Each structure stands twice: as structure tokens, then as C-alpha cells.
Short mmCIF file of the C-alpha atoms (twelve columns), coordinates in Angstrom:
data_MODEL
# 
_entry.id   MODEL 
# 
loop_
_atom_site.group_PDB 
_atom_site.id 
_atom_site.type_symbol 
_atom_site.label_atom_id 
_atom_site.label_alt_id 
_atom_site.label_comp_id 
_atom_site.label_asym_id 
_atom_site.label_seq_id 
_atom_site.Cartn_x 
_atom_site.Cartn_y 
_atom_site.Cartn_z 
_atom_site.pdbx_PDB_model_num 
ATOM 1   C CA . MET A 1   -95.554 75.938 -51.048 1 
ATOM 2   C CA . MET A 2   -94.165 72.441 -50.524 1 
ATOM 3   C CA . VAL A 3   -90.912 72.482 -48.576 1 
ATOM 4   C CA . PHE A 4   -89.835 69.383 -46.681 1 
ATOM 5   C CA . VAL A 5   -87.155 69.284 -44.013 1 
ATOM 6   C CA . ILE A 6   -85.763 65.847 -44.734 1 
ATOM 7   C CA . SER A 7   -83.057 66.004 -42.093 1 
ATOM 8   C CA . ASP A 8   -80.832 68.536 -40.338 1 
ATOM 9   C CA . ALA A 9   -78.717 68.573 -43.516 1 
ATOM 10  C CA . ILE A 10  -81.350 68.276 -46.270 1 
ATOM 11  C CA . THR A 11  -84.238 70.547 -47.252 1 
ATOM 12  C CA . PHE A 12  -86.311 69.759 -50.348 1 
ATOM 13  C CA . ASP A 13  -88.214 72.602 -52.013 1 
ATOM 14  C CA . VAL A 14  -90.496 70.513 -54.203 1 
ATOM 15  C CA . ASP A 15  -92.103 73.473 -55.992 1 
ATOM 16  C CA . ARG A 16  -88.699 74.742 -57.156 1 
ATOM 17  C CA . GLY A 17  -87.303 71.272 -57.774 1 
ATOM 18  C CA . THR A 18  -84.363 72.157 -55.551 1 
ATOM 19  C CA . ILE A 19  -82.676 70.222 -52.752 1 
ATOM 20  C CA . PHE A 20  -80.432 72.093 -50.330 1 
ATOM 21  C CA . LEU A 21  -77.751 69.832 -48.907 1 
ATOM 22  C CA . GLU A 22  -75.191 70.638 -46.220 1 
ATOM 23  C CA . LYS A 23  -72.153 68.386 -45.888 1 
ATOM 24  C CA . ASN A 24  -69.468 68.756 -43.221 1 
ATOM 25  C CA . SER A 25  -66.877 67.793 -45.791 1 
ATOM 26  C CA . LEU A 26  -66.874 66.739 -49.424 1 
ATOM 27  C CA . SER A 27  -65.660 63.261 -50.264 1 
ATOM 28  C CA . GLU A 28  -63.358 62.548 -53.181 1 
ATOM 29  C CA . ASP A 29  -66.406 61.396 -55.150 1 
ATOM 30  C CA . ASP A 30  -68.189 64.663 -54.317 1 
ATOM 31  C CA . ARG A 31  -65.296 66.875 -55.372 1 
ATOM 32  C CA . ILE A 32  -64.907 65.131 -58.729 1 
ATOM 33  C CA . ALA A 33  -68.664 65.123 -59.408 1 
ATOM 34  C CA . MET A 34  -69.037 68.805 -58.458 1 
ATOM 35  C CA . LEU A 35  -66.144 69.909 -60.660 1 
ATOM 36  C CA . PHE A 36  -67.471 67.946 -63.630 1 
ATOM 37  C CA . ALA A 37  -70.983 69.336 -63.073 1 
ATOM 38  C CA . GLU A 38  -69.581 72.852 -62.754 1 
ATOM 39  C CA . THR A 39  -68.048 72.505 -66.219 1 
ATOM 40  C CA . LEU A 40  -71.344 71.341 -67.729 1 
ATOM 41  C CA . ASN A 41  -73.203 74.158 -65.974 1 
ATOM 42  C CA . GLU A 42  -70.733 76.750 -67.212 1 
ATOM 43  C CA . LEU A 43  -71.215 75.670 -70.825 1 
ATOM 44  C CA . GLY A 44  -74.986 75.395 -70.524 1 
ATOM 45  C CA . ILE A 45  -75.000 71.676 -71.337 1 
ATOM 46  C CA . ARG A 46  -78.171 69.979 -70.117 1 
ATOM 47  C CA . TYR A 47  -77.541 66.826 -68.116 1 
ATOM 48  C CA . SER A 48  -78.517 64.714 -65.145 1 
ATOM 49  C CA . VAL A 49  -76.610 62.472 -62.775 1 
ATOM 50  C CA . ILE A 50  -78.042 59.000 -62.360 1 
ATOM 51  C CA . ALA A 51  -77.322 55.711 -60.571 1 
ATOM 52  C CA . GLY A 52  -75.353 55.020 -57.404 1 
ATOM 53  C CA . TYR A 53  -73.715 58.376 -56.820 1 
ATOM 54  C CA . VAL A 54  -77.109 59.965 -56.154 1 
ATOM 55  C CA . ALA A 55  -77.522 57.828 -53.033 1 
ATOM 56  C CA . ILE A 56  -73.899 58.455 -52.052 1 
ATOM 57  C CA . LEU A 57  -74.388 62.208 -52.434 1 
ATOM 58  C CA . PHE A 58  -77.134 62.116 -49.815 1 
ATOM 59  C CA . GLY A 59  -75.145 60.069 -47.330 1 
ATOM 60  C CA . ARG A 60  -75.340 56.389 -48.256 1 
ATOM 61  C CA . ALA A 61  -72.177 54.859 -46.840 1 
ATOM 62  C CA . ARG A 62  -70.610 53.173 -49.825 1 
ATOM 63  C CA . ARG A 63  -68.137 53.986 -52.577 1 
ATOM 64  C CA . SER A 64  -68.724 53.863 -56.305 1 
ATOM 65  C CA . ASP A 65  -66.305 53.100 -59.102 1 
ATOM 66  C CA . ASP A 66  -68.057 55.556 -61.399 1 
ATOM 67  C CA . ILE A 67  -70.229 58.658 -61.397 1 
ATOM 68  C CA . ASP A 68  -72.835 58.559 -64.145 1 
ATOM 69  C CA . PHE A 69  -73.653 61.650 -66.236 1 
ATOM 70  C CA . ILE A 70  -76.094 61.704 -69.166 1 
ATOM 71  C CA . THR A 71  -76.345 64.795 -71.380 1 
ATOM 72  C CA . TYR A 72  -78.344 66.124 -74.285 1 
ATOM 73  C CA . PRO A 73  -76.612 65.554 -77.659 1 
ATOM 74  C CA . LEU A 74  -73.518 67.694 -78.203 1 
ATOM 75  C CA . ALA A 75  -72.190 69.001 -81.501 1 
ATOM 76  C CA . GLU A 76  -68.619 67.968 -82.222 1 
ATOM 77  C CA . ASP A 77  -67.206 71.454 -81.642 1 
ATOM 78  C CA . GLU A 78  -69.203 71.751 -78.427 1 
ATOM 79  C CA . PHE A 79  -67.726 68.463 -77.206 1 
ATOM 80  C CA . LEU A 80  -64.252 69.700 -78.138 1 
ATOM 81  C CA . LYS A 81  -64.716 72.893 -76.111 1 
ATOM 82  C CA . PHE A 82  -66.050 70.855 -73.199 1 
ATOM 83  C CA . CYS A 83  -63.079 68.468 -73.220 1 
ATOM 84  C CA . LEU A 84  -60.512 71.263 -73.410 1 
ATOM 85  C CA . LEU A 85  -62.101 72.974 -70.422 1 
ATOM 86  C CA . LEU A 86  -62.096 69.669 -68.529 1 
ATOM 87  C CA . ARG A 87  -58.413 69.276 -69.387 1 
ATOM 88  C CA . ASP A 88  -57.667 72.669 -67.879 1 
ATOM 89  C CA . ARG A 89  -59.394 71.504 -64.696 1 
ATOM 90  C CA . GLY A 90  -57.364 68.324 -64.357 1 
ATOM 91  C CA . PHE A 91  -59.477 65.700 -66.134 1 
ATOM 92  C CA . LYS A 92  -58.215 63.054 -68.550 1 
ATOM 93  C CA . LEU A 93  -60.039 61.097 -71.249 1 
ATOM 94  C CA . MET A 94  -59.662 57.321 -71.034 1 
ATOM 95  C CA . GLN A 95  -60.446 56.721 -74.722 1 
ATOM 96  C CA . GLY A 96  -58.078 59.375 -76.070 1 
ATOM 97  C CA . ASP A 97  -55.740 62.285 -75.455 1 
ATOM 98  C CA . ILE A 98  -57.712 65.139 -73.926 1 
ATOM 99  C CA . GLY A 99  -54.946 67.544 -74.930 1 
ATOM 100 C CA . SER A 100 -55.224 66.723 -78.637 1 
ATOM 101 C CA . GLU A 101 -58.000 68.217 -80.752 1 
ATOM 102 C CA . SER A 102 -57.715 65.443 -83.343 1 
ATOM 103 C CA . SER A 103 -57.920 62.764 -80.641 1 
ATOM 104 C CA . ILE A 104 -60.989 64.379 -79.080 1 
ATOM 105 C CA . ARG A 105 -62.706 64.498 -82.480 1 
ATOM 106 C CA . LYS A 106 -61.905 60.806 -83.049 1 
ATOM 107 C CA . VAL A 107 -63.455 59.951 -79.687 1 
ATOM 108 C CA . TYR A 108 -66.555 61.941 -80.605 1 
ATOM 109 C CA . GLU A 109 -66.925 60.181 -83.966 1 
ATOM 110 C CA . GLY A 110 -65.946 56.730 -82.748 1 
ATOM 111 C CA . TYR A 111 -67.885 56.665 -79.494 1 
ATOM 112 C CA . LEU A 112 -70.476 59.379 -78.839 1 
ATOM 113 C CA . GLU A 113 -71.857 59.572 -82.384 1 
ATOM 114 C CA . ARG A 114 -72.278 55.800 -82.359 1 
ATOM 115 C CA . GLY A 115 -74.089 55.771 -79.010 1 
ATOM 116 C CA . PHE A 116 -71.230 54.495 -76.852 1 
ATOM 117 C CA . SER A 117 -70.256 55.906 -73.480 1 
ATOM 118 C CA . ILE A 118 -66.830 57.305 -72.629 1 
ATOM 119 C CA . ARG A 119 -64.989 57.789 -69.361 1 
ATOM 120 C CA . PHE A 120 -63.091 60.656 -67.777 1 
ATOM 121 C CA . THR A 121 -60.655 60.386 -64.882 1 
ATOM 122 C CA . TYR A 122 -59.402 63.119 -62.603 1 
ATOM 123 C CA . GLY A 123 -55.738 63.790 -61.864 1 
ATOM 124 C CA . ASP A 124 -53.854 60.591 -61.146 1 
ATOM 125 C CA . LEU A 125 -56.959 58.783 -59.913 1 
ATOM 126 C CA . ILE A 126 -58.464 55.862 -61.793 1 
ATOM 127 C CA . LEU A 127 -61.434 55.525 -59.452 1 
ATOM 128 C CA . PRO A 128 -63.909 56.980 -59.284 1 
ATOM 129 C CA . ASN A 129 -64.199 57.900 -62.937 1 
ATOM 130 C CA . ILE A 130 -66.905 59.749 -64.805 1 
ATOM 131 C CA . TRP A 131 -69.155 57.582 -66.991 1 
ATOM 132 C CA . PHE A 132 -70.384 59.954 -69.705 1 
ATOM 133 C CA . LYS A 133 -73.132 59.172 -72.207 1 
ATOM 134 C CA . ILE A 134 -75.358 61.063 -74.627 1 
ATOM 135 C CA . ALA A 135 -79.084 60.554 -74.039 1 
ATOM 136 C CA . ARG A 136 -80.733 58.153 -76.466 1 
ATOM 137 C CA . SER A 137 -83.901 56.830 -74.823 1 
ATOM 138 C CA . SER A 138 -87.065 58.659 -73.781 1 
ATOM 139 C CA . LEU A 139 -86.305 57.632 -70.195 1 
ATOM 140 C CA . GLN A 140 -82.923 59.356 -70.337 1 
ATOM 141 C CA . TYR A 141 -84.380 62.521 -71.855 1 
ATOM 142 C CA . TYR A 142 -87.077 62.540 -69.169 1 
ATOM 143 C CA . GLY A 143 -84.403 62.330 -66.487 1 
ATOM 144 C CA . ILE A 144 -82.694 65.425 -67.895 1 
ATOM 145 C CA . ASP A 145 -85.839 67.427 -68.661 1 
ATOM 146 C CA . ASN A 146 -87.216 66.842 -65.159 1 
ATOM 147 C CA . SER A 147 -83.961 66.934 -63.239 1 
ATOM 148 C CA . LEU A 148 -83.686 68.235 -59.701 1 
ATOM 149 C CA . THR A 149 -81.125 70.845 -58.718 1 
ATOM 150 C CA . VAL A 150 -79.024 69.977 -55.679 1 
ATOM 151 C CA . ILE A 151 -77.207 72.893 -54.062 1 
ATOM 152 C CA . VAL A 152 -74.411 71.642 -51.847 1 
ATOM 153 C CA . ASN A 153 -73.070 73.852 -49.057 1 
ATOM 154 C CA . LYS A 154 -74.730 76.864 -50.704 1 
ATOM 155 C CA . LYS A 155 -72.198 76.990 -53.559 1 
ATOM 156 C CA . HIS A 156 -71.965 73.742 -55.555 1 
ATOM 157 C CA . LEU A 157 -74.765 72.977 -58.016 1 
ATOM 158 C CA . ILE A 158 -75.386 69.566 -59.518 1 
ATOM 159 C CA . LYS A 159 -78.398 68.167 -61.405 1 
ATOM 160 C CA . ILE A 160 -79.840 64.731 -60.657 1 
ATOM 161 C CA . ALA A 161 -82.591 62.719 -62.310 1 
ATOM 162 C CA . PRO A 162 -85.969 62.672 -60.453 1 
ATOM 163 C CA . LEU A 163 -85.922 60.605 -57.286 1 
ATOM 164 C CA . GLU A 164 -89.020 58.640 -58.262 1 
ATOM 165 C CA . LEU A 165 -87.372 57.523 -61.486 1 
ATOM 166 C CA . GLN A 166 -84.097 56.755 -59.716 1 
ATOM 167 C CA . ILE A 167 -85.810 54.556 -57.147 1 
ATOM 168 C CA . ALA A 168 -87.884 52.662 -59.718 1 
ATOM 169 C CA . TYR A 169 -84.890 52.107 -61.993 1 
ATOM 170 C CA . LYS A 170 -82.722 50.876 -59.138 1 
ATOM 171 C CA . LEU A 171 -85.417 48.331 -58.265 1 
ATOM 172 C CA . TYR A 172 -85.553 47.309 -61.914 1 
ATOM 173 C CA . LEU A 173 -81.796 46.670 -61.979 1 
ATOM 174 C CA . GLY A 174 -82.245 44.460 -58.952 1 
ATOM 175 C CA . SER A 175 -78.722 43.793 -57.663 1 
ATOM 176 C CA . GLU A 176 -78.144 43.902 -53.913 1 
ATOM 177 C CA . LYS A 177 -76.320 47.224 -54.280 1 
ATOM 178 C CA . ASP A 178 -79.083 48.708 -56.453 1 
ATOM 179 C CA . LEU A 179 -81.817 47.563 -54.080 1 
ATOM 180 C CA . GLY A 180 -79.883 49.101 -51.204 1 
ATOM 181 C CA . ASP A 181 -79.687 52.421 -53.062 1 
ATOM 182 C CA . ALA A 182 -83.423 52.325 -53.793 1 
ATOM 183 C CA . VAL A 183 -84.306 51.608 -50.164 1 
ATOM 184 C CA . PHE A 184 -81.978 54.362 -48.950 1 
ATOM 185 C CA . LEU A 185 -83.486 57.024 -51.237 1 
ATOM 186 C CA . TYR A 186 -87.061 55.891 -50.631 1 
ATOM 187 C CA . THR A 187 -86.633 55.873 -46.860 1 
ATOM 188 C CA . LEU A 188 -84.859 59.229 -46.778 1 
ATOM 189 C CA . PHE A 189 -87.211 61.127 -49.100 1 
ATOM 190 C CA . ARG A 190 -90.445 59.213 -48.574 1 
ATOM 191 C CA . GLN A 191 -92.416 62.182 -47.219 1 
ATOM 192 C CA . ALA A 192 -91.467 64.370 -50.184 1 
ATOM 193 C CA . LEU A 193 -91.871 61.883 -53.035 1 
ATOM 194 C CA . ASN A 194 -94.623 62.112 -55.620 1 
ATOM 195 C CA . HIS A 195 -96.019 58.633 -55.000 1 
ATOM 196 C CA . GLN A 196 -98.263 58.731 -58.059 1 
ATOM 197 C CA . GLU A 197 -95.163 59.423 -60.146 1 
ATOM 198 C CA . LEU A 198 -93.246 56.659 -58.383 1 
ATOM 199 C CA . HIS A 199 -95.983 54.119 -59.101 1 
ATOM 200 C CA . LYS A 200 -96.061 55.226 -62.733 1 
ATOM 201 C CA . TRP A 201 -92.379 54.411 -63.146 1 
ATOM 202 C CA . LEU A 202 -92.685 51.187 -61.172 1 
ATOM 203 C CA . SER A 203 -95.448 50.116 -63.546 1 
ATOM 204 C CA . THR A 204 -93.501 51.251 -66.627 1 
ATOM 205 C CA . LEU A 205 -90.445 49.245 -65.569 1 
ATOM 206 C CA . GLY A 206 -92.459 46.251 -64.376 1 
ATOM 207 C CA . VAL A 207 -91.397 46.259 -60.734 1 
ATOM 208 C CA . ASP A 208 -93.454 46.264 -57.547 1 
ATOM 209 C CA . ILE A 209 -93.096 48.666 -54.648 1 
ATOM 210 C CA . SER A 210 -93.182 45.710 -52.251 1 
ATOM 211 C CA . MET A 211 -89.586 45.092 -53.356 1 
ATOM 212 C CA . LEU A 212 -88.646 48.136 -51.243 1 
ATOM 213 C CA . GLU A 213 -90.041 46.561 -48.091 1 
ATOM 214 C CA . VAL A 214 -88.455 43.190 -48.901 1 
ATOM 215 C CA . ALA A 215 -85.072 44.738 -49.613 1 
ATOM 216 C CA . GLY A 216 -85.300 46.991 -46.551 1 
ATOM 217 C CA . SER A 217 -86.126 44.128 -44.229 1 
ATOM 218 C CA . GLY A 218 -83.079 42.331 -45.541 1 
ATOM 219 C CA . GLY A 219 -80.801 45.046 -44.230 1 
# 
């Protein structure tokens, strides 16, 4: 049984693919992400959260303009049901009218079916917004199929792509912000990571693990 106590607030049960996270309070980003994830969970839609919010979720001190969700393909009627439930929970659709069935169907046909992402906002807030995309690449499907479950404060459940893939991809992107996210996750979870898996993704994406030390030494 492989269970790692990462910190006073984080326990990682590797065998179950579950991270238990305790937060004194949820940020605005957290509340929006948890509510969106709750809707996906309720409808049985397979997904994973990727990119910067993952680091923020675990305590990295920065804000993000968007929270990135990738899902398995949805049928048009399934997307309609999803949007109407989001509407009832206070979300809006930037590309259309979330209260109009015909508008939702147009968004599905004009964006999701053609491989484009869409964005949802919550209440009167513009930022952060939800960046929503249907999986297209094998990398995206892998992130969903091998997602980790994060249970926040014993009641909120959200799925994230594997940490090893997140770290490697952040290094691949290479901006100062992305490198900072990679260093944060690597440093925090280092003892619990599957380092063989991490090196596989580093090799696949053509980046070197030494970038973590370089970025970390730069602050």
C-alpha cells in the first residue's frame, strides 16, 4: 500500500489514484472549478483538469484567467443537458445563450464538433472562466483515462490529469509561469511521483528533467 503524506494538508494514496486535500477556505477559482466538476461528475462525463489550475489547487500562490477542462466526446443532446444544468447553477456560455436550446446546439455544431474550445463564465464574473474542450489527441485521452481523483475537504471531488504528465507538459510549454508550475508540482509531490513515468513523458515531449533544477534555481 503506497500512501504518501505530502504535507499536513495533502495525502496521496497512489494505489487508489486519490489525493486527499484539506483547505482552510476555498478560493473563487476553487469554488467555480468544484461546481463545474460536480456537474460533470453528476452526469457521468469523463474529464480531467489540466494546466495552471492544478498547481493553484495545491497551493501555488498565483491566479489564473482560466480553468482548463478536457472531456470525452459528448453527443449533442448530452451537451445540451449539460449546459442546461450548468445554467441552473449560475454558469453562462460565452459563445452563445445558455438558456436557449437552439443556441446551445449551434455552439455544439459550430465549435465542439469542429474541434474548437468554448468558454463558460460564472455569475457576473469574467475571470476566471472555464476553458472547455473535447479530447482529440492521444495525450488528452491518456490524461482522462489515467486521471487522479482529488477529494477536497472530504466533500468536493475533482479529476486532474496525472502529475507526471502535467509536469512534463508544463516544461514543454516553457513560459516562466509554466516552468514555475512544473517546479511547484515536482517539488511538492516528488516523493510520490512515478519517476519512470515522468521520464517517459519528458522523452515523448522532448524536454529534459534538468529544466526543473534550472527553473527552480531561478526562483
